[in-house]
C-alpha positions as CSV (number, residue, x, y, z in Angstrom):
1,X,-5.6,8.2,15.2
2,X,-3.3,6.4,13.4
3,X,-6.0,5.3,10.9
4,X,-7.6,8.7,10.8
5,X,-3.6,10.1,9.8
6,X,-3.4,7.0,6.7
7,X,-6.9,8.1,5.3
8,X,-5.9,12.1,5.4
9,X,-2.6,11.1,4.1
10,X,-4.3,9.2,1.1
11,X,-6.6,11.8,0.4
12,X,-4.3,14.6,0.4
13,X,-1.7,12.7,-1.8
14,X,-4.7,11.4,-4.0
15,X,-6.4,15.1,-4.6
16,X,-2.7,17.1,-4.9
17,X,-2.1,14.1,-7.5
18,X,-5.6,14.9,-9.4
19,X,-4.7,18.5,-8.8
20,X,-0.8,18.2,-10.7
21,X,-2.5,16.4,-13.5
22,X,-4.6,19.0,-14.0
23,X,-2.3,21.2,-14.3
24,X,-0.2,19.6,-16.7
25,X,-3.3,19.1,-19.0
26,X,-3.8,23.0,-18.3
27,X,0.0,23.1,-19.4
28,X,0.1,21.2,-22.2
29,X,-2.6,22.5,-24.0
30,X,-1.5,26.1,-23.6
31,X,1.5,24.8,-24.9
32,X,-0.1,23.4,-28.1
33,X,-2.3,26.7,-28.4
34,X,0.9,28.6,-28.2
35,X,2.3,25.9,-31.7
36,X,-0.8,26.7,-33.4
37,X,-0.7,31.0,-32.2
38,X,3.1,30.9,-33.6
39,X,2.7,28.8,-36.7
40,X,-0.9,31.3,-37.4
41,X,0.7,34.1,-36.7
42,X,4.4,33.8,-38.9
43,X,1.6,32.7,-41.7
44,X,-0.1,36.0,-41.5
45,X,2.8,38.1,-40.9
46,X,5.1,36.9,-43.2
47,X,3.0,35.0,-45.6
48,X,5.1,31.7,-45.0
49,X,4.0,28.2,-45.7
50,X,2.7,26.0,-43.3
51,X,5.4,23.9,-42.7
52,X,8.3,27.0,-42.4
53,X,5.7,28.8,-40.3
54,X,5.4,25.4,-37.6
55,X,9.6,24.5,-37.7
56,X,10.0,28.8,-36.7
57,X,7.5,28.2,-33.9
58,X,9.4,25.0,-33.0
59,X,12.6,27.0,-32.6
60,X,11.4,30.1,-30.8
61,X,9.3,27.6,-28.1
62,X,12.4,25.6,-27.4
63,X,15.2,28.7,-27.7
64,X,17.2,26.1,-29.6
65,X,19.0,28.8,-31.5
66,X,18.9,27.7,-35.2
67,X,19.0,30.3,-37.8
68,X,15.9,31.7,-39.0
69,X,13.9,30.4,-41.8
70,X,13.5,33.3,-43.3
71,X,14.3,36.7,-43.1
72,X,11.9,38.4,-40.7
73,X,10.3,41.9,-41.1
74,X,10.1,44.2,-38.1
75,X,6.8,43.2,-36.8
76,X,8.1,39.2,-37.5
77,X,10.8,40.1,-35.1
78,X,8.5,41.6,-31.9
79,X,6.0,38.8,-32.5
80,X,9.2,36.6,-32.2
81,X,9.8,37.9,-29.2
82,X,6.2,37.3,-27.7
83,X,6.4,34.0,-28.8
84,X,10.0,33.3,-27.1
85,X,8.9,34.4,-23.9
86,X,5.8,32.4,-24.0
87,X,7.5,29.7,-25.0
88,X,10.0,29.6,-22.1
89,X,7.1,30.3,-19.5
90,X,5.3,27.7,-20.5
91,X,8.3,24.7,-21.0
92,X,9.8,25.8,-17.9
93,X,6.5,25.2,-16.0
94,X,6.0,21.9,-17.9
95,X,9.8,20.8,-16.5
96,X,9.2,21.7,-12.8
97,X,5.9,20.3,-12.5
98,X,6.5,17.2,-14.4
99,X,9.8,17.0,-11.8
100,X,7.9,17.9,-8.9
101,X,4.9,15.7,-9.5
102,X,7.4,12.7,-9.8
103,X,8.9,13.5,-6.8
104,X,6.0,14.1,-4.6
105,X,4.9,10.6,-6.0
106,X,8.0,8.6,-4.8
107,X,7.8,10.7,-1.2
108,X,4.0,9.8,-1.0
109,X,4.7,6.3,-1.6
110,X,7.8,6.4,1.2
111,X,5.7,7.3,3.8
112,X,2.6,4.9,2.7
113,X,5.6,2.4,2.8
114,X,6.6,3.7,6.2
115,X,3.1,3.7,7.8
116,X,2.6,-0.4,6.4
117,X,6.3,-1.4,7.9
118,X,5.6,0.4,11.3
119,X,2.5,-1.5,11.8
120,X,3.5,-5.0,11.4
121,X,5.6,-7.2,13.6
122,X,6.9,-11.0,13.2
123,X,7.5,-10.1,9.8
124,X,10.7,-10.9,7.8
125,X,13.0,-8.8,6.4
126,X,14.6,-9.9,3.7
127,X,18.0,-8.1,2.1
128,X,19.2,-8.6,-1.1
129,X,16.7,-8.9,-4.1
130,X,18.7,-10.6,-6.0
131,X,17.7,-14.0,-8.4
132,X,17.7,-15.9,-5.1
133,X,15.7,-13.0,-2.7
134,X,13.3,-12.5,-5.7
135,X,12.7,-16.6,-5.4
136,X,12.3,-16.5,-1.5
137,X,10.2,-13.2,-2.0
138,X,7.8,-15.1,-4.2
139,X,7.1,-17.7,-1.7
140,X,7.0,-15.6,1.4
141,X,4.1,-13.9,-0.8
142,X,2.3,-17.2,-1.8
143,X,2.4,-18.5,2.0
144,X,1.0,-14.7,3.4
145,X,3.6,-14.1,5.5
146,X,4.8,-10.3,6.0
147,X,8.0,-9.5,5.2
148,X,9.9,-6.6,3.5
149,X,12.6,-5.9,1.1
150,X,16.1,-3.9,1.2
151,X,17.3,-3.4,-1.5
152,X,20.8,-0.6,-2.7
153,X,20.3,-1.2,-6.5
154,X,18.8,1.6,-8.0
155,X,18.0,-0.5,-11.1
156,X,15.6,-3.4,-8.9
157,X,14.3,-0.3,-6.7
158,X,12.6,1.1,-10.0
159,X,11.1,-3.0,-10.2
160,X,10.4,-3.1,-6.6
161,X,8.2,0.7,-7.6
162,X,6.6,-1.7,-10.0
163,X,5.3,-4.1,-7.4
164,X,2.8,-4.5,-4.2
165,X,6.1,-5.5,-2.1
166,X,7.1,-3.4,1.1
167,X,10.2,-2.5,0.4
168,X,13.2,0.2,1.5
169,X,16.3,1.4,-0.6
170,X,18.9,1.5,1.4
171,X,22.2,-0.9,2.4
172,X,21.5,-3.8,4.9
173,X,24.9,-3.2,6.7
174,X,23.7,0.3,7.8
175,X,21.9,0.4,11.2
176,X,19.2,3.0,10.5
177,X,18.2,1.0,7.1
178,X,17.4,-1.9,9.6
179,X,15.8,-0.2,12.4
180,X,13.2,1.4,9.6
181,X,12.7,-1.7,8.2
182,X,11.2,-2.9,11.8
183,X,13.7,-5.3,13.1
184,X,13.5,-4.7,16.4
185,X,10.2,-6.3,16.0
186,X,10.9,-8.4,13.1
187,X,11.0,-12.3,13.3
188,X,13.7,-13.0,11.4
189,X,16.1,-11.8,9.0
190,X,17.0,-13.3,5.8
191,X,20.7,-11.9,4.4
192,X,21.0,-12.9,0.6
193,X,23.8,-10.0,-0.6
194,X,26.0,-11.0,-3.6
195,X,29.3,-10.4,-1.0
196,X,29.8,-12.2,2.0
197,X,31.4,-9.5,3.6
198,X,28.5,-7.4,3.4
199,X,26.9,-10.2,4.8
200,X,28.7,-11.0,7.7
201,X,28.4,-7.1,8.3
202,X,24.9,-7.3,8.2
203,X,24.9,-9.9,10.7
204,X,27.0,-8.4,12.9
205,X,24.5,-5.1,13.2
206,X,21.5,-7.1,13.1
207,X,22.3,-9.8,16.2
208,X,23.4,-5.9,18.4
209,X,20.0,-4.6,17.3
210,X,18.0,-7.7,17.9
211,X,19.8,-10.5,20.0
212,X,16.6,-12.8,19.4
213,X,16.1,-12.2,15.7
214,X,16.9,-15.9,13.3
215,X,19.2,-15.0,10.8
216,X,19.6,-17.0,7.8
217,X,22.5,-16.1,5.3
218,X,23.1,-17.3,2.0
219,X,26.9,-17.8,1.3
220,X,28.8,-18.6,-1.7
221,X,31.7,-20.9,-0.2
222,X,31.4,-23.3,2.2
223,X,34.5,-21.8,4.0
224,X,32.6,-18.7,4.8
225,X,29.7,-20.7,6.8
226,X,32.1,-20.8,10.1
227,X,32.7,-17.3,9.4
228,X,29.0,-16.6,9.2
229,X,27.7,-18.5,12.2
230,X,30.4,-17.0,14.9
231,X,28.9,-13.3,13.5
232,X,25.8,-14.3,14.8
233,X,23.4,-16.2,11.8
234,X,21.5,-18.9,13.2
235,X,21.7,-20.8,9.5
236,X,23.9,-20.7,6.6
237,X,22.6,-21.8,3.4
238,X,25.3,-22.7,-0.3
239,X,22.6,-22.2,-3.0
240,X,25.2,-23.8,-5.0
241,X,26.5,-27.0,-3.0
242,X,22.4,-27.6,-2.7
243,X,22.1,-27.4,-6.0
244,X,24.6,-29.6,-6.5
245,X,23.4,-32.1,-4.5
246,X,19.8,-31.8,-5.8
247,X,21.5,-33.0,-9.5
248,X,23.3,-35.8,-8.0
249,X,19.9,-36.8,-6.1
250,X,18.1,-36.4,-9.2
251,X,20.7,-39.3,-10.7
252,X,20.9,-41.3,-7.9
253,X,18.1,-41.7,-6.5
254,X,15.4,-40.4,-8.7
255,X,11.8,-41.7,-7.4
256,X,12.9,-40.4,-3.8
257,X,13.4,-36.8,-5.5
258,X,10.4,-36.9,-7.6
259,X,8.5,-38.0,-4.1
260,X,10.0,-35.4,-2.2
261,X,9.4,-32.6,-4.9
262,X,5.8,-33.3,-5.3
263,X,5.4,-33.4,-1.4
264,X,7.0,-30.2,-0.7
265,X,5.5,-28.6,-3.7
266,X,1.8,-28.5,-3.3
267,X,0.8,-26.9,-6.1
268,X,2.0,-30.3,-8.1
269,X,0.2,-32.3,-5.3
270,X,-2.5,-31.9,-3.1
271,X,-0.3,-33.4,-0.2
272,X,2.0,-31.4,1.4
273,X,4.8,-31.4,4.3
274,X,4.5,-28.8,7.3
275,X,5.3,-28.3,10.5
276,X,2.6,-27.6,13.5
277,X,2.8,-26.5,17.2
278,X,0.9,-28.2,19.4
279,X,-1.1,-26.0,21.7
280,X,-1.1,-26.3,25.1
281,X,-5.0,-26.9,25.0
282,X,-5.0,-29.5,22.5
283,X,-7.2,-32.4,23.1
284,X,-3.7,-34.6,22.2
285,X,-1.2,-32.6,24.3
286,X,0.0,-35.3,26.8
287,X,-1.7,-38.0,25.1
288,X,0.6,-40.7,22.8
289,X,0.2,-40.9,19.1
290,X,-2.1,-44.4,19.1
291,X,-4.0,-42.1,22.2
292,X,-4.4,-38.9,20.2
293,X,-5.7,-41.1,17.0
294,X,-4.0,-38.6,15.0
295,X,-4.7,-39.8,11.7
296,X,-7.8,-40.9,11.5
297,X,-8.9,-37.4,13.3
298,X,-6.5,-35.2,10.9
299,X,-6.5,-36.9,8.1
300,X,-2.7,-36.7,8.1
301,X,0.7,-38.8,9.4
302,X,3.3,-37.6,11.7
303,X,6.8,-38.1,10.2
304,X,8.3,-36.5,13.0
305,X,8.0,-34.9,16.2
306,X,10.1,-31.7,17.9
307,X,10.3,-31.9,21.8
308,X,9.8,-28.4,23.2
309,X,12.4,-28.7,25.9
310,X,15.3,-30.7,24.6
311,X,15.0,-29.4,20.5
312,X,15.6,-32.9,19.7
313,X,13.9,-34.4,16.7
314,X,11.8,-38.1,16.6
315,X,11.5,-39.4,13.3
316,X,9.3,-41.8,12.4
317,X,7.8,-41.9,16.1
318,X,6.1,-45.2,17.1
319,X,2.5,-45.3,18.1
320,X,3.6,-44.9,22.2
321,X,5.4,-41.6,21.3
322,X,3.9,-39.0,23.7
323,X,2.7,-35.5,22.3
324,X,3.4,-32.4,24.8
325,X,2.4,-29.1,24.8
326,X,4.5,-26.6,22.2
327,X,6.4,-29.7,20.8
328,X,6.5,-29.4,17.0
329,X,5.1,-31.6,14.9
330,X,6.4,-32.6,11.1
331,X,3.1,-33.7,9.5
332,X,2.2,-34.8,6.0
333,X,-1.4,-34.5,4.8
334,X,-3.7,-32.2,2.6
335,X,-3.0,-28.5,2.0
336,X,-6.1,-27.9,3.5
337,X,-6.0,-30.0,6.4
338,X,-2.1,-29.1,7.2
339,X,-3.9,-25.1,7.0
340,X,-5.9,-26.0,9.6
341,X,-3.8,-27.4,11.7
342,X,-1.7,-24.4,11.8
343,X,-4.3,-22.0,12.1
344,X,-6.3,-24.5,15.2
345,X,-2.6,-25.8,17.0
346,X,-3.5,-29.0,16.9
347,X,-7.0,-28.0,18.7
348,X,-9.1,-29.2,15.6
349,X,-10.9,-32.4,15.4
């Protein structure tokens, strides 16, 4: 039923848009005809030049109210009244219909976006579409991760209108806005609002609406990390501190930094690092690394194993380290193989 409703909405929106465009086209053609009619009329009735007649017609149609170009005869005054009535009606119609089309277009887009949001689950909600939010959105889109943007700024709202991103205009601190974004079905909430106060309040509201959701928050100062954690954030990141640490890493350990940069950015190298969960039906579940023959079977390296029970992480696991069902493996390998591992849950050999 939902697909039928969506189809009918698209059809009604499309046909309505075509009909409105046709109306505007006819109205503009009528307006151009009125200009031509008025110009020719003044030239014929008053014997004016083309330029004077066109100027008088423009003044009359737009009801600007400047003085007459020349003294009008009785017939010219009657003709001016007639032209003015035509101008008032046609200009008002064009302006009104243009405003209606713009309003209906936004309303139709809003309904379409809301239907898309209502149909998804396990998505991320990104509140704040500044420089950091925009970069996060690009990474999520590049990895085909569903997400919804919440943005309050009108300027950024206009830029989002030109994109294919699902978004809502509103304040992420408001309960209804988060509900409209599907927070009850969402996998995570990413808060990159410009003020820490707003991030704290949005965290409190979100945690109340969905106690299980993962909340990642950006902060400007290290001092506010504890406040955000107490408010309910799972992870707090200070971009400026990370940027400073990264710059120091480039200076102190340039080769390590270059290696990590190339590994973590799959665009620059065919090898990347990612996490994969071991499904219970996986042939490697319950086996040690050497028994699973992981490296030869998957052409990938296990960098670490996170225990599903204790959440402890074993770095550089030895060959006798055992892999349990639902453990998370931090692996490094080719982009194609890791994509296959994540898709099949380590079941493909």
